[in-house]
A tleap script that builds the chain and sets N, CA, C and O, in Angstrom:
source leaprc.protein.ff14SB
mol = sequence {
  NMET PHE LEU GLU SER ILE VAL TYR ALA ILE
  ILE LEU PHE PHE LEU MET GLY ASN LEU TYR
  LEU MET ASP VAL SER THR ASN ASP LEU TYR
  CYS ASN ILE ILE LEU SER LEU GLY ALA GLY
  ILE TYR GLU GLU LEU ILE PHE ARG VAL LEU
  LEU ILE TYR ILE PHE TYR GLN SER ILE LYS
  PHE LEU PHE ARG LEU SER LYS PHE SER THR
  ASN PHE TYR ALA VAL ILE PHE SER ALA ILE
  LEU PHE SER SER PHE HIE PHE ILE GLY ALA
  GLU SER PHE ASN GLN GLU ALA PHE ALA VAL
  ARG PHE ILE ALA GLY ILE PHE LEU ALA PHE
  LEU TYR VAL GLN ARG GLY PHE GLY ILE THR
  ALA ILE THR HIE SER PHE TYR ASP ILE PHE
  VAL ILE PHE LEU LEU CTHR
}
set mol.1.N position { -151.678 -144.573 78.252 }
set mol.1.CA position { -150.667 -143.906 77.256 }
set mol.1.C position { -150.857 -145.073 75.424 }
set mol.1.O position { -150.955 -144.766 74.236 }
set mol.2.N position { -150.814 -146.573 76.297 }
set mol.2.CA position { -150.269 -147.753 74.872 }
set mol.2.C position { -151.791 -147.305 74.496 }
set mol.2.O position { -151.912 -146.085 74.606 }
set mol.3.N position { -152.745 -147.832 74.165 }
set mol.3.CA position { -154.530 -147.097 73.676 }
set mol.3.C position { -154.139 -146.059 73.187 }
set mol.3.O position { -153.939 -146.125 71.974 }
set mol.4.N position { -153.890 -144.824 73.804 }
set mol.4.CA position { -153.888 -143.479 72.851 }
set mol.4.C position { -152.979 -143.344 72.184 }
set mol.4.O position { -153.088 -142.716 71.131 }
set mol.5.N position { -151.518 -144.013 72.669 }
set mol.5.CA position { -150.970 -143.880 70.994 }
set mol.5.C position { -151.022 -145.085 70.406 }
set mol.5.O position { -149.929 -145.357 69.909 }
set mol.6.N position { -151.799 -145.891 70.258 }
set mol.6.CA position { -152.089 -146.981 69.156 }
set mol.6.C position { -152.899 -145.490 68.162 }
set mol.6.O position { -152.463 -145.001 67.120 }
set mol.7.N position { -154.009 -145.124 68.846 }
set mol.7.CA position { -155.060 -144.336 68.287 }
set mol.7.C position { -154.200 -143.192 67.323 }
set mol.7.O position { -154.345 -142.756 66.182 }
set mol.8.N position { -153.300 -142.980 68.356 }
set mol.8.CA position { -152.370 -141.212 67.649 }
set mol.8.C position { -151.684 -142.206 66.239 }
set mol.8.O position { -151.705 -141.523 65.215 }
set mol.9.N position { -151.353 -143.020 66.107 }
set mol.9.CA position { -150.533 -143.959 65.148 }
set mol.9.C position { -151.248 -144.475 64.268 }
set mol.9.O position { -150.859 -144.279 63.116 }
set mol.10.N position { -152.246 -145.124 64.410 }
set mol.10.CA position { -153.170 -144.978 62.779 }
set mol.10.C position { -153.721 -143.656 62.555 }
set mol.10.O position { -153.618 -143.476 61.342 }
set mol.11.N position { -154.213 -142.710 63.050 }
set mol.11.CA position { -154.503 -141.665 62.153 }
set mol.11.C position { -153.306 -141.286 61.644 }
set mol.11.O position { -153.269 -141.115 60.425 }
set mol.12.N position { -152.469 -141.138 62.177 }
set mol.12.CA position { -150.906 -140.946 61.437 }
set mol.12.C position { -150.733 -141.591 60.260 }
set mol.12.O position { -150.497 -141.096 59.158 }
set mol.13.N position { -150.915 -143.157 60.676 }
set mol.13.CA position { -150.829 -143.967 58.792 }
set mol.13.C position { -151.542 -143.760 58.071 }
set mol.13.O position { -151.072 -143.726 56.934 }
set mol.14.N position { -152.721 -143.553 58.160 }
set mol.14.CA position { -154.294 -142.973 57.187 }
set mol.14.C position { -153.881 -141.611 57.369 }
set mol.14.O position { -154.560 -141.040 56.515 }
set mol.15.N position { -153.240 -140.787 57.905 }
set mol.15.CA position { -152.814 -139.177 57.271 }
set mol.15.C position { -151.968 -139.464 56.043 }
set mol.15.O position { -152.036 -138.948 54.927 }
set mol.16.N position { -151.155 -140.410 56.507 }
set mol.16.CA position { -149.876 -140.591 55.362 }
set mol.16.C position { -150.384 -141.257 54.264 }
set mol.16.O position { -150.358 -140.773 53.132 }
set mol.17.N position { -150.988 -142.677 54.617 }
set mol.17.CA position { -151.517 -143.163 53.512 }
set mol.17.C position { -150.455 -144.108 53.280 }
set mol.17.O position { -149.824 -144.414 54.292 }
set mol.18.N position { -149.969 -144.849 51.789 }
set mol.18.CA position { -149.470 -145.396 51.984 }
set mol.18.C position { -148.094 -144.935 51.282 }
set mol.18.O position { -147.407 -145.596 50.504 }
set mol.19.N position { -147.881 -143.697 51.735 }
set mol.19.CA position { -146.446 -142.709 51.657 }
set mol.19.C position { -144.947 -143.275 52.187 }
set mol.19.O position { -143.946 -142.560 52.138 }
set mol.20.N position { -144.930 -144.928 52.801 }
set mol.20.CA position { -143.469 -144.364 53.601 }
set mol.20.C position { -142.500 -144.697 52.258 }
set mol.20.O position { -142.476 -145.595 51.417 }
set mol.21.N position { -141.918 -143.789 52.456 }
set mol.21.CA position { -140.343 -143.912 51.444 }
set mol.21.C position { -139.550 -143.824 51.361 }
set mol.21.O position { -138.776 -143.037 50.816 }
set mol.22.N position { -139.486 -145.230 52.292 }
set mol.22.CA position { -137.629 -145.191 52.747 }
set mol.22.C position { -137.890 -147.207 53.322 }
set mol.22.O position { -138.420 -147.435 54.410 }
set mol.23.N position { -137.520 -148.144 52.588 }
set mol.23.CA position { -137.357 -149.084 53.096 }
set mol.23.C position { -136.142 -149.413 53.648 }
set mol.23.O position { -135.093 -149.523 53.012 }
set mol.24.N position { -136.343 -149.641 55.353 }
set mol.24.CA position { -135.243 -150.398 56.187 }
set mol.24.C position { -135.281 -151.239 56.878 }
set mol.24.O position { -134.364 -151.549 57.638 }
set mol.25.N position { -136.943 -152.119 56.721 }
set mol.25.CA position { -136.748 -153.286 57.171 }
set mol.25.C position { -135.982 -154.064 56.930 }
set mol.25.O position { -135.264 -153.769 55.974 }
set mol.26.N position { -135.705 -155.418 57.607 }
set mol.26.CA position { -135.134 -156.497 57.501 }
set mol.26.C position { -136.103 -157.484 57.662 }
set mol.26.O position { -137.248 -157.095 57.896 }
set mol.27.N position { -135.803 -159.138 57.555 }
set mol.27.CA position { -135.912 -160.439 57.725 }
set mol.27.C position { -136.345 -160.560 59.504 }
set mol.27.O position { -137.125 -161.489 59.715 }
set mol.28.N position { -136.106 -160.083 60.247 }
set mol.28.CA position { -135.361 -160.382 61.495 }
set mol.28.C position { -136.762 -159.289 61.799 }
set mol.28.O position { -136.783 -158.107 61.456 }
set mol.29.N position { -137.929 -160.046 62.549 }
set mol.29.CA position { -139.109 -159.468 63.257 }
set mol.29.C position { -138.589 -158.983 64.472 }
set mol.29.O position { -139.219 -157.937 64.634 }
set mol.30.N position { -137.545 -159.157 65.762 }
set mol.30.CA position { -137.100 -158.911 66.597 }
set mol.30.C position { -136.248 -157.408 65.874 }
set mol.30.O position { -136.612 -156.368 66.424 }
set mol.31.N position { -135.562 -157.287 65.134 }
set mol.31.CA position { -134.933 -156.104 64.439 }
set mol.31.C position { -135.610 -155.476 64.185 }
set mol.31.O position { -135.692 -154.677 65.118 }
set mol.32.N position { -136.470 -155.153 63.227 }
set mol.32.CA position { -137.566 -154.650 63.237 }
set mol.32.C position { -138.435 -153.861 64.202 }
set mol.32.O position { -139.191 -152.932 63.917 }
set mol.33.N position { -138.199 -154.385 65.377 }
set mol.33.CA position { -139.111 -153.888 66.656 }
set mol.33.C position { -138.295 -153.284 67.113 }
set mol.33.O position { -138.628 -152.186 67.559 }
set mol.34.N position { -137.197 -153.600 67.197 }
set mol.34.CA position { -135.859 -152.499 67.915 }
set mol.34.C position { -136.227 -151.289 67.292 }
set mol.34.O position { -136.748 -150.368 67.921 }
set mol.35.N position { -135.889 -151.232 65.638 }
set mol.35.CA position { -135.540 -150.854 64.716 }
set mol.35.C position { -136.823 -149.369 65.091 }
set mol.35.O position { -136.597 -148.224 65.482 }
set mol.36.N position { -137.917 -149.953 64.810 }
set mol.36.CA position { -138.595 -149.328 64.955 }
set mol.36.C position { -139.000 -148.071 66.340 }
set mol.36.O position { -139.135 -146.851 66.253 }
set mol.37.N position { -139.120 -149.110 67.709 }
set mol.37.CA position { -138.893 -148.040 69.019 }
set mol.37.C position { -137.856 -147.764 69.011 }
set mol.37.O position { -138.004 -147.306 70.144 }
set mol.38.N position { -136.462 -147.508 68.737 }
set mol.38.CA position { -135.466 -146.887 68.229 }
set mol.38.C position { -135.668 -145.835 68.011 }
set mol.38.O position { -135.563 -144.981 68.891 }
set mol.39.N position { -136.086 -145.498 66.557 }
set mol.39.CA position { -136.726 -144.396 65.685 }
set mol.39.C position { -137.153 -143.615 66.303 }
set mol.39.O position { -136.630 -142.501 66.299 }
set mol.40.N position { -138.578 -143.960 67.293 }
set mol.40.CA position { -139.505 -143.465 67.702 }
set mol.40.C position { -138.990 -142.619 68.856 }
set mol.40.O position { -139.118 -141.395 68.868 }
set mol.41.N position { -138.308 -143.427 69.984 }
set mol.41.CA position { -137.564 -142.442 70.760 }
set mol.41.C position { -136.537 -141.574 70.714 }
set mol.41.O position { -136.502 -140.502 71.317 }
set mol.42.N position { -135.576 -142.077 69.909 }
set mol.42.CA position { -134.390 -141.272 69.238 }
set mol.42.C position { -134.846 -140.154 68.718 }
set mol.42.O position { -134.423 -139.152 69.294 }
set mol.43.N position { -135.701 -139.927 67.658 }
set mol.43.CA position { -136.047 -139.184 66.996 }
set mol.43.C position { -137.116 -138.497 67.962 }
set mol.43.O position { -137.255 -137.310 67.666 }
set mol.44.N position { -137.551 -138.722 68.549 }
set mol.44.CA position { -138.611 -137.620 69.331 }
set mol.44.C position { -138.029 -137.113 70.427 }
set mol.44.O position { -138.585 -136.074 70.781 }
set mol.45.N position { -137.080 -137.453 71.141 }
set mol.45.CA position { -136.299 -136.526 71.679 }
set mol.45.C position { -134.859 -135.822 71.335 }
set mol.45.O position { -134.196 -135.122 72.100 }
set mol.46.N position { -134.575 -136.156 70.107 }
set mol.46.CA position { -133.947 -135.077 68.798 }
set mol.46.C position { -134.894 -134.032 68.643 }
set mol.46.O position { -134.816 -133.090 69.432 }
set mol.47.N position { -135.688 -134.028 67.856 }
set mol.47.CA position { -136.903 -133.307 67.089 }
set mol.47.C position { -138.155 -132.788 67.952 }
set mol.47.O position { -139.090 -132.166 67.448 }
set mol.48.N position { -138.048 -133.161 69.491 }
set mol.48.CA position { -139.151 -132.524 69.823 }
set mol.48.C position { -138.558 -131.476 71.496 }
set mol.48.O position { -138.436 -130.306 71.860 }
set mol.49.N position { -138.313 -133.206 72.146 }
set mol.49.CA position { -137.985 -132.608 73.580 }
set mol.49.C position { -136.568 -131.432 73.572 }
set mol.49.O position { -136.411 -130.538 74.403 }
set mol.50.N position { -135.682 -131.725 72.449 }
set mol.50.CA position { -134.739 -130.667 72.296 }
set mol.50.C position { -134.759 -129.458 71.481 }
set mol.50.O position { -134.451 -128.304 71.779 }
set mol.51.N position { -135.277 -130.068 70.162 }
set mol.51.CA position { -135.094 -128.806 69.158 }
set mol.51.C position { -136.186 -128.025 69.685 }
set mol.51.O position { -135.787 -126.988 70.216 }
set mol.52.N position { -137.585 -128.210 69.713 }
set mol.52.CA position { -138.747 -127.801 70.072 }
set mol.52.C position { -138.349 -126.528 71.533 }
set mol.52.O position { -138.485 -125.311 71.661 }
set mol.53.N position { -137.837 -127.609 72.378 }
set mol.53.CA position { -136.973 -126.491 73.808 }
set mol.53.C position { -136.343 -125.341 73.372 }
set mol.53.O position { -136.549 -124.203 73.794 }
set mol.54.N position { -135.331 -125.782 72.250 }
set mol.54.CA position { -134.280 -124.470 71.875 }
set mol.54.C position { -134.773 -123.260 70.861 }
set mol.54.O position { -134.313 -122.126 70.730 }
set mol.55.N position { -135.754 -123.840 70.266 }
set mol.55.CA position { -136.329 -123.258 69.098 }
set mol.55.C position { -137.506 -122.289 69.581 }
set mol.55.O position { -137.924 -121.236 69.099 }
set mol.56.N position { -137.966 -123.171 70.934 }
set mol.56.CA position { -139.541 -121.813 71.281 }
set mol.56.C position { -138.608 -120.901 72.354 }
set mol.56.O position { -138.942 -119.725 72.501 }
set mol.57.N position { -137.438 -121.417 73.112 }
set mol.57.CA position { -136.844 -120.240 74.089 }
set mol.57.C position { -136.534 -119.227 73.349 }
set mol.57.O position { -136.750 -118.094 73.777 }
set mol.58.N position { -135.884 -119.457 71.907 }
set mol.58.CA position { -134.978 -118.687 71.366 }
set mol.58.C position { -136.017 -117.551 70.568 }
set mol.58.O position { -135.981 -116.332 70.402 }
set mol.59.N position { -136.968 -118.670 70.171 }
set mol.59.CA position { -137.858 -117.348 69.921 }
set mol.59.C position { -138.531 -116.414 70.626 }
set mol.59.O position { -138.759 -115.256 70.279 }
set mol.60.N position { -138.835 -116.943 71.606 }
set mol.60.CA position { -139.532 -116.099 72.855 }
set mol.60.C position { -138.682 -115.021 73.240 }
set mol.60.O position { -139.041 -113.866 73.472 }
set mol.61.N position { -137.317 -115.570 73.299 }
set mol.61.CA position { -136.513 -113.966 73.860 }
set mol.61.C position { -136.091 -113.224 72.937 }
set mol.61.O position { -135.693 -112.122 73.312 }
set mol.62.N position { -136.006 -113.570 71.226 }
set mol.62.CA position { -135.638 -112.802 70.721 }
set mol.62.C position { -137.083 -111.847 69.770 }
set mol.62.O position { -136.802 -110.828 69.138 }
set mol.63.N position { -138.111 -112.225 69.809 }
set mol.63.CA position { -139.251 -111.684 69.530 }
set mol.63.C position { -140.255 -111.530 70.008 }
set mol.63.O position { -141.230 -110.907 69.588 }
set mol.64.N position { -140.047 -112.318 71.320 }
set mol.64.CA position { -141.200 -111.566 72.448 }
set mol.64.C position { -142.536 -112.054 72.081 }
set mol.64.O position { -143.408 -111.531 72.775 }
set mol.65.N position { -143.053 -113.048 71.049 }
set mol.65.CA position { -144.207 -113.353 70.262 }
set mol.65.C position { -145.127 -113.908 71.617 }
set mol.65.O position { -144.704 -113.988 72.771 }
set mol.66.N position { -146.475 -114.257 71.142 }
set mol.66.CA position { -147.237 -114.703 72.279 }
set mol.66.C position { -146.761 -116.492 72.147 }
set mol.66.O position { -146.136 -117.120 71.292 }
set mol.67.N position { -147.369 -116.848 73.359 }
set mol.67.CA position { -146.953 -118.777 73.241 }
set mol.67.C position { -147.644 -119.470 72.290 }
set mol.67.O position { -147.350 -120.538 71.753 }
set mol.68.N position { -148.755 -118.638 72.108 }
set mol.68.CA position { -148.924 -119.561 70.602 }
set mol.68.C position { -148.280 -119.030 69.683 }
set mol.68.O position { -148.031 -120.007 68.978 }
set mol.69.N position { -147.794 -118.088 69.148 }
set mol.69.CA position { -147.212 -117.738 68.086 }
set mol.69.C position { -145.659 -118.501 68.354 }
set mol.69.O position { -144.962 -118.890 67.416 }
set mol.70.N position { -145.433 -118.577 69.182 }
set mol.70.CA position { -143.792 -119.179 69.808 }
set mol.70.C position { -144.032 -120.596 69.480 }
set mol.70.O position { -143.241 -121.100 68.683 }
set mol.71.N position { -144.812 -121.198 69.867 }
set mol.71.CA position { -145.464 -122.244 69.670 }
set mol.71.C position { -145.465 -123.590 68.353 }
set mol.71.O position { -145.062 -124.731 68.129 }
set mol.72.N position { -146.458 -122.122 67.586 }
set mol.72.CA position { -146.230 -122.412 66.066 }
set mol.72.C position { -144.920 -122.397 65.336 }
set mol.72.O position { -144.822 -123.172 64.385 }
set mol.73.N position { -143.961 -121.681 65.618 }
set mol.73.CA position { -143.182 -121.315 65.013 }
set mol.73.C position { -142.253 -122.593 65.127 }
set mol.73.O position { -141.892 -123.180 64.106 }
set mol.74.N position { -141.769 -123.124 66.737 }
set mol.74.CA position { -141.128 -123.864 66.780 }
set mol.74.C position { -141.350 -125.082 66.460 }
set mol.74.O position { -140.510 -125.905 66.096 }
set mol.75.N position { -142.785 -125.271 66.618 }
set mol.75.CA position { -142.987 -126.533 65.753 }
set mol.75.C position { -142.442 -126.948 64.194 }
set mol.75.O position { -141.691 -127.887 63.929 }
set mol.76.N position { -143.122 -125.835 63.104 }
set mol.76.CA position { -142.678 -125.570 61.868 }
set mol.76.C position { -141.120 -126.160 62.110 }
set mol.76.O position { -140.636 -127.292 62.099 }
set mol.77.N position { -140.759 -125.247 62.263 }
set mol.77.CA position { -139.041 -125.098 62.484 }
set mol.77.C position { -138.783 -126.557 62.578 }
set mol.77.O position { -138.296 -127.193 61.643 }
set mol.78.N position { -139.167 -127.158 63.890 }
set mol.78.CA position { -138.576 -128.314 64.048 }
set mol.78.C position { -138.852 -129.497 63.052 }
set mol.78.O position { -138.073 -130.372 62.674 }
set mol.79.N position { -140.261 -129.273 62.706 }
set mol.79.CA position { -140.748 -130.409 61.599 }
set mol.79.C position { -139.874 -130.480 60.143 }
set mol.79.O position { -139.699 -131.484 59.452 }
set mol.80.N position { -139.375 -129.091 59.890 }
set mol.80.CA position { -138.682 -128.725 58.861 }
set mol.80.C position { -137.349 -129.144 58.873 }
set mol.80.O position { -136.718 -129.416 57.852 }
set mol.81.N position { -136.760 -129.220 60.404 }
set mol.81.CA position { -135.323 -130.452 60.424 }
set mol.81.C position { -135.584 -131.590 60.234 }
set mol.81.O position { -134.929 -132.276 59.449 }
set mol.82.N position { -137.079 -132.251 61.229 }
set mol.82.CA position { -137.122 -133.032 61.174 }
set mol.82.C position { -137.013 -134.455 59.554 }
set mol.82.O position { -136.594 -135.607 59.440 }
set mol.83.N position { -137.717 -133.350 58.568 }
set mol.83.CA position { -138.196 -134.339 57.437 }
set mol.83.C position { -136.502 -133.941 56.905 }
set mol.83.O position { -135.758 -134.782 56.400 }
set mol.84.N position { -136.214 -132.841 57.091 }
set mol.84.CA position { -134.736 -132.879 56.137 }
set mol.84.C position { -133.502 -133.752 56.841 }
set mol.84.O position { -132.397 -133.909 56.322 }
set mol.85.N position { -133.969 -134.350 58.285 }
set mol.85.CA position { -132.502 -135.218 58.400 }
set mol.85.C position { -132.914 -136.366 58.068 }
set mol.85.O position { -132.201 -137.291 58.456 }
set mol.86.N position { -134.301 -136.775 57.173 }
set mol.86.CA position { -133.778 -138.205 56.839 }
set mol.86.C position { -133.514 -138.595 55.114 }
set mol.86.O position { -133.619 -139.532 54.323 }
set mol.87.N position { -133.082 -137.090 55.189 }
set mol.87.CA position { -132.629 -137.135 53.652 }
set mol.87.C position { -131.089 -137.426 53.421 }
set mol.87.O position { -130.635 -137.884 52.373 }
set mol.88.N position { -130.273 -137.065 54.652 }
set mol.88.CA position { -129.317 -137.573 55.255 }
set mol.88.C position { -128.262 -139.081 54.927 }
set mol.88.O position { -128.152 -139.879 55.858 }
set mol.89.N position { -127.667 -139.330 53.831 }
set mol.89.CA position { -127.718 -140.914 54.063 }
set mol.89.C position { -127.785 -141.349 52.259 }
set mol.89.O position { -127.378 -140.842 51.214 }
set mol.90.N position { -128.329 -142.224 52.546 }
set mol.90.CA position { -128.480 -142.712 50.984 }
set mol.90.C position { -129.881 -142.149 49.980 }
set mol.90.O position { -129.848 -142.131 48.749 }
set mol.91.N position { -130.840 -141.797 50.656 }
set mol.91.CA position { -131.921 -141.261 49.974 }
set mol.91.C position { -131.369 -139.513 49.492 }
set mol.91.O position { -130.913 -138.548 50.104 }
set mol.92.N position { -131.650 -139.756 48.369 }
set mol.92.CA position { -131.754 -138.475 47.740 }
set mol.92.C position { -132.774 -137.453 48.193 }
set mol.92.O position { -133.614 -137.807 49.020 }
set mol.93.N position { -132.774 -136.390 47.790 }
set mol.93.CA position { -133.922 -134.876 48.117 }
set mol.93.C position { -134.902 -135.305 46.796 }
set mol.93.O position { -134.528 -135.584 45.657 }
set mol.94.N position { -136.081 -135.267 47.258 }
set mol.94.CA position { -137.132 -135.245 46.665 }
set mol.94.C position { -138.785 -134.368 47.240 }
set mol.94.O position { -139.131 -134.561 48.406 }
set mol.95.N position { -139.292 -133.847 46.714 }
set mol.95.CA position { -140.254 -132.529 47.327 }
set mol.95.C position { -141.388 -133.851 47.869 }
set mol.95.O position { -141.695 -133.871 49.061 }
set mol.96.N position { -141.833 -134.680 47.125 }
set mol.96.CA position { -142.977 -135.928 48.019 }
set mol.96.C position { -142.237 -135.923 49.418 }
set mol.96.O position { -142.422 -135.311 50.470 }
set mol.97.N position { -141.694 -136.481 49.161 }
set mol.97.CA position { -140.801 -137.289 50.835 }
set mol.97.C position { -140.971 -136.449 51.595 }
set mol.97.O position { -141.696 -136.465 52.590 }
set mol.98.N position { -140.091 -135.351 51.065 }
set mol.98.CA position { -139.941 -133.996 52.289 }
set mol.98.C position { -141.344 -133.686 53.091 }
set mol.98.O position { -141.621 -133.596 54.288 }
set mol.99.N position { -142.144 -133.559 51.801 }
set mol.99.CA position { -143.751 -132.698 52.373 }
set mol.99.C position { -144.531 -133.820 53.230 }
set mol.99.O position { -145.311 -133.494 54.125 }
set mol.100.N position { -144.246 -135.278 52.867 }
set mol.100.CA position { -144.453 -136.136 53.641 }
set mol.100.C position { -144.078 -136.032 55.074 }
set mol.100.O position { -144.814 -135.958 56.058 }
set mol.101.N position { -142.745 -136.040 54.989 }
set mol.101.CA position { -142.439 -136.500 56.389 }
set mol.101.C position { -142.616 -135.018 57.215 }
set mol.101.O position { -142.624 -135.013 58.446 }
set mol.102.N position { -142.774 -133.596 56.321 }
set mol.102.CA position { -142.863 -132.628 57.311 }
set mol.102.C position { -144.360 -132.348 57.525 }
set mol.102.O position { -144.693 -131.545 58.395 }
set mol.103.N position { -145.131 -132.878 56.888 }
set mol.103.CA position { -146.733 -133.046 57.902 }
set mol.103.C position { -146.331 -134.081 59.097 }
set mol.103.O position { -146.781 -133.949 60.235 }
set mol.104.N position { -145.426 -135.137 58.714 }
set mol.104.CA position { -145.959 -136.237 59.654 }
set mol.104.C position { -145.267 -135.471 61.026 }
set mol.104.O position { -145.611 -135.708 62.184 }
set mol.105.N position { -144.090 -134.385 60.562 }
set mol.105.CA position { -143.063 -133.863 62.108 }
set mol.105.C position { -143.623 -132.664 62.463 }
set mol.105.O position { -143.333 -132.045 63.487 }
set mol.106.N position { -144.672 -132.217 61.374 }
set mol.106.CA position { -146.192 -131.566 62.464 }
set mol.106.C position { -147.098 -132.268 63.136 }
set mol.106.O position { -147.523 -131.496 63.995 }
set mol.107.N position { -147.769 -133.548 63.257 }
set mol.107.CA position { -148.386 -133.787 63.645 }
set mol.107.C position { -148.042 -134.072 65.050 }
set mol.107.O position { -148.745 -133.886 66.043 }
set mol.108.N position { -146.272 -134.785 64.940 }
set mol.108.CA position { -145.417 -135.139 66.260 }
set mol.108.C position { -145.549 -134.317 66.865 }
set mol.108.O position { -145.925 -134.429 68.032 }
set mol.109.N position { -145.245 -132.994 66.201 }
set mol.109.CA position { -144.529 -131.894 67.112 }
set mol.109.C position { -145.835 -131.085 67.949 }
set mol.109.O position { -145.843 -130.751 69.134 }
set mol.110.N position { -146.825 -130.909 67.009 }
set mol.110.CA position { -148.223 -130.836 67.337 }
set mol.110.C position { -148.847 -131.983 69.068 }
set mol.110.O position { -149.779 -131.774 69.845 }
set mol.111.N position { -147.973 -132.920 69.038 }
set mol.111.CA position { -148.453 -133.860 69.651 }
set mol.111.C position { -147.885 -134.006 71.194 }
set mol.111.O position { -148.422 -134.411 72.224 }
set mol.112.N position { -146.264 -133.385 70.838 }
set mol.112.CA position { -145.642 -133.443 72.047 }
set mol.112.C position { -145.535 -132.186 72.395 }
set mol.112.O position { -144.778 -131.868 73.312 }
set mol.113.N position { -146.454 -131.051 71.555 }
set mol.113.CA position { -146.564 -129.983 72.996 }
set mol.113.C position { -148.039 -130.241 73.699 }
set mol.113.O position { -148.158 -129.815 74.848 }
set mol.114.N position { -149.031 -130.826 73.168 }
set mol.114.CA position { -150.108 -131.425 73.768 }
set mol.114.C position { -149.971 -132.201 74.712 }
set mol.114.O position { -150.126 -131.842 75.879 }
set mol.115.N position { -149.698 -133.244 74.403 }
set mol.115.CA position { -149.665 -134.398 74.796 }
set mol.115.C position { -148.362 -135.195 75.674 }
set mol.115.O position { -148.487 -136.097 76.503 }
set mol.116.N position { -147.376 -134.687 75.302 }
set mol.116.CA position { -145.565 -134.574 76.072 }
set mol.116.C position { -144.945 -135.495 75.164 }
set mol.116.O position { -145.164 -135.557 73.954 }
set mol.117.N position { -144.060 -136.293 75.910 }
set mol.117.CA position { -143.067 -137.017 75.266 }
set mol.117.C position { -143.149 -138.121 75.358 }
set mol.117.O position { -142.261 -138.744 74.777 }
set mol.118.N position { -144.017 -138.791 75.969 }
set mol.118.CA position { -143.889 -140.337 76.414 }
set mol.118.C position { -144.933 -140.784 75.305 }
set mol.118.O position { -144.692 -141.658 74.472 }
set mol.119.N position { -146.476 -139.865 75.422 }
set mol.119.CA position { -147.232 -140.127 74.011 }
set mol.119.C position { -146.381 -140.182 72.532 }
set mol.119.O position { -146.561 -140.807 71.488 }
set mol.120.N position { -145.752 -139.574 72.817 }
set mol.120.CA position { -145.333 -138.905 71.288 }
set mol.120.C position { -144.274 -139.446 70.752 }
set mol.120.O position { -144.145 -139.431 69.528 }
set mol.121.N position { -143.190 -140.103 71.694 }
set mol.121.CA position { -142.138 -141.549 71.229 }
set mol.121.C position { -143.353 -142.642 71.357 }
set mol.121.O position { -143.487 -143.112 70.228 }
set mol.122.N position { -144.226 -143.203 72.186 }
set mol.122.CA position { -144.816 -144.361 71.697 }
set mol.122.C position { -145.676 -144.576 70.401 }
set mol.122.O position { -145.766 -145.667 69.839 }
set mol.123.N position { -146.321 -143.388 69.968 }
set mol.123.CA position { -147.133 -142.670 68.577 }
set mol.123.C position { -146.289 -143.248 67.440 }
set mol.123.O position { -146.698 -143.993 66.549 }
set mol.124.N position { -144.507 -142.587 67.685 }
set mol.124.CA position { -143.899 -142.707 66.199 }
set mol.124.C position { -143.158 -143.801 66.195 }
set mol.124.O position { -142.723 -144.099 65.083 }
set mol.125.N position { -142.818 -144.622 67.222 }
set mol.125.CA position { -142.493 -146.210 67.654 }
set mol.125.C position { -143.710 -147.213 66.672 }
set mol.125.O position { -143.627 -148.038 65.763 }
set mol.126.N position { -144.850 -146.557 67.497 }
set mol.126.CA position { -146.321 -147.674 66.751 }
set mol.126.C position { -146.304 -147.613 65.220 }
set mol.126.O position { -146.205 -148.538 64.413 }
set mol.127.N position { -146.456 -145.982 64.973 }
set mol.127.CA position { -146.232 -145.841 63.493 }
set mol.127.C position { -145.534 -146.565 62.408 }
set mol.127.O position { -145.896 -146.986 61.309 }
set mol.128.N position { -144.035 -146.580 63.287 }
set mol.128.CA position { -143.097 -147.284 62.329 }
set mol.128.C position { -143.173 -148.482 62.202 }
set mol.128.O position { -143.028 -148.980 61.086 }
set mol.129.N position { -143.489 -149.472 63.626 }
set mol.129.CA position { -144.252 -150.746 63.346 }
set mol.129.C position { -145.359 -150.535 62.458 }
set mol.129.O position { -145.349 -151.674 61.991 }
set mol.130.N position { -146.294 -149.980 61.866 }
set mol.130.CA position { -147.531 -150.561 61.086 }
set mol.130.C position { -146.713 -150.318 59.828 }
set mol.130.O position { -146.514 -151.167 58.960 }
set mol.131.N position { -146.171 -148.819 59.821 }
set mol.131.CA position { -145.258 -148.855 58.197 }
set mol.131.C position { -144.708 -150.335 57.890 }
set mol.131.O position { -145.215 -150.960 56.958 }
set mol.132.N position { -143.420 -151.049 58.855 }
set mol.132.CA position { -142.692 -152.083 57.891 }
set mol.132.C position { -143.614 -153.243 58.024 }
set mol.132.O position { -143.479 -154.188 57.247 }
set mol.133.N position { -144.403 -153.256 58.806 }
set mol.133.CA position { -145.497 -154.744 59.134 }
set mol.133.C position { -146.372 -154.780 57.922 }
set mol.133.O position { -146.643 -155.849 57.375 }
set mol.134.N position { -146.752 -153.801 57.559 }
set mol.134.CA position { -148.322 -153.629 57.024 }
set mol.134.C position { -147.892 -153.026 55.445 }
set mol.134.O position { -148.702 -153.176 54.530 }
set mol.135.N position { -146.584 -152.345 55.196 }
set mol.135.CA position { -146.916 -151.789 53.921 }
set mol.135.C position { -145.609 -152.156 53.285 }
set mol.135.O position { -145.308 -151.620 52.219 }
set mol.136.N position { -144.622 -153.227 53.981 }
set mol.136.CA position { -143.604 -154.052 53.672 }
set mol.136.C position { -143.850 -155.303 52.926 }
set mol.136.O position { -142.912 -156.051 52.649 }
savepdb mol mol.pdb
quit
């Protein structure tokens, strides 16, 4: 899982390029690592495990779509909320930042549907670590 997650995090890092839009790092190494691990686990629990499940079940019940279509819409809706969530607080909305996070949300949601929570949470955590240590 560890090595697989590193590979996915590297893919996400290169997919996103140098477009990390929010500076949340501190000068404390341990704080940065804990922040990265916490964000990966917390955001994946909320946006993948909880929201994809809720969207999947709701769409399946309301519209009776195929499994593929239901998963597709659940992934898109969770990615929209994932991207929007990052604008709560000090950062003001802009389209580029929304698009970048939306793409990351789709990538992580697809990864969750295909590989599960563990791989996705570790991938997200490693991506955040890469961003904090390679781009700051």
